[in-house]
C-alpha positions in Angstrom: 123.0 -25.1 -3.1 121.4 -28.0 -5.1 120.6 -30.4 -2.3 117.6 -29.4 -0.1 118.2 -28.9 3.6 116.1 -30.8 6.1 115.6 -29.6 9.6 114.4 -32.2 12.0 112.8 -30.9 15.2 112.0 -32.9 18.3 110.1 -31.5 21.2 111.4 -32.8 24.5 109.8 -31.8 27.8 112.4 -32.6 30.4 114.0 -35.8 29.2 110.8 -37.0 27.6 110.4 -37.0 23.8 106.9 -35.8 23.4 106.7 -35.1 19.7 109.0 -35.2 16.7 109.1 -35.8 12.9 108.0 -39.5 13.1 104.9 -38.8 15.2 104.1 -35.7 13.1 104.3 -37.7 9.8 102.2 -40.5 11.4 99.5 -38.1 12.4 99.5 -36.4 8.9 99.3 -39.8 7.2 96.5 -41.0 9.5 94.6 -37.8 8.5 95.2 -38.5 4.8 94.4 -42.2 4.8 91.9 -42.6 7.6 93.9 -45.7 8.8 96.7 -46.3 11.3 97.7 -49.4 9.3 97.9 -47.6 6.0 99.7 -44.6 7.6 102.3 -47.0 9.0 102.7 -48.9 5.7 103.2 -45.6 3.9 106.1 -44.8 6.3 107.6 -48.3 6.1 106.6 -48.9 9.7 105.0 -52.0 11.1 101.3 -51.9 12.2 102.4 -52.7 15.7 104.9 -49.8 15.8 102.3 -47.4 14.3 99.8 -48.5 17.0 102.4 -48.2 19.7 103.2 -44.6 18.7 99.4 -43.7 18.6 98.9 -45.2 22.0 101.9 -43.3 23.3 100.6 -40.0 21.9 97.2 -40.7 23.3 98.6 -41.4 26.7 100.9 -38.4 26.7 98.4 -35.7 25.9 95.5 -34.6 28.0 93.1 -35.8 25.4 93.6 -38.5 22.7 95.1 -37.3 19.4 93.7 -40.2 17.4 90.5 -42.1 17.6 89.9 -45.4 15.9 87.1 -47.8 15.1 87.6 -51.6 14.8 87.2 -53.1 11.3 84.4 -55.5 10.4 81.3 -55.3 8.2 81.1 -51.5 8.5 84.9 -51.1 8.1 87.2 -49.6 10.6 89.3 -46.5 10.4 91.1 -43.8 12.3 91.0 -40.0 12.4 92.6 -37.2 14.3 90.6 -35.6 17.1 90.4 -31.8 17.4 93.4 -32.0 19.7 95.3 -34.2 17.2 94.7 -31.6 14.5 95.7 -28.8 16.8 99.0 -30.5 17.8 99.9 -31.3 14.2 99.1 -27.7 13.1 101.2 -26.3 15.9 104.1 -28.6 15.1 104.0 -27.6 11.4 103.8 -23.9 12.4 106.9 -24.4 14.6 108.8 -26.1 11.8 107.9 -23.3 9.4 108.9 -20.6 11.9 112.3 -22.3 12.5 112.9 -22.7 8.8 112.2 -19.0 8.2 114.2 -17.8 11.2 117.2 -19.9 10.4 117.3 -19.5 6.6 120.2 -17.0 6.6 122.3 -19.2 8.9 121.5 -22.3 6.9 122.5 -20.5 3.7 125.8 -19.3 5.4 126.6 -22.9 6.3 125.6 -24.2 2.9 128.0 -21.7 1.3 130.9 -23.1 3.3 130.2 -26.8 2.4 132.7 -28.6 0.2 131.6 -30.6 -2.9 129.7 -33.5 -1.4 129.0 -35.2 -4.8 132.3 -37.1 -4.6 131.0 -38.8 -1.4 128.0 -40.4 -3.1 
């Protein structure tokens, strides 16, 4: 199989989407860049949308996942709290476990695929 397989996992508690690929990537990019705005830009997301997701995550969990400081002379920024780091690490571990556990079945499905290059 030449095309990589992407598994996208969303965690729903009841009917509430609590965490998924977008929030996971946003947390990872905030950790990398130290900025909610830069993280959103890197994802092609508006500043407003990135802030809304951060506020949603901070309200959903017992403790905030992201802390931020306003800009100004000293500069602003954002970082993950210990809880944010824990949630991101746990989500990444779940993804890795799912990829490992499902590899044989994914390979089985991939072997049954037709030639998809004609569809491009």
